[in-house]
C-alpha positions, 0 to 999 in steps of 0.5 A: 189920157196918156194920147192927152198928155202927148197932145199937150207936150206937142201943142206946148212945143209947137206953141213955144217954137212959133213963139221963138220964131215969130215973137208973137206976144200973145203966144207966150200965154199959150205956151205957159198954158201948155206947159203947166197942162203938160205938167199936170198931165205928167203928174197925173200919169205918174200917179195912175202908174203908181196905183198899177205898179204899187210904187212911185219908183217904177213910175218916176222910172217910166216918166223920167223923160218927161220929169227932166223936161218938166225940171230943166227950165228950172234948174237950168234958170238957178244955175245960170243965176248962180253963175251971173251972181 
């Protein structure tokens, strides 16, 4: 599952990069699909690590970087919305 998670993350990055560089309209949908696959696989990895380790604290510590990557766009959007208001 870890390799599949890395594949989703890499595919999301590449599709977002292509979308940013070339502004291909349909690439938006591909990037969003890979983002949600990456997010769901992160949640699944946290849950499976919790089953092995026994606590969510260790699981969140192990996957904190992935959680930051997933949550940062939403946090940045909220901050920008508050500043522009």
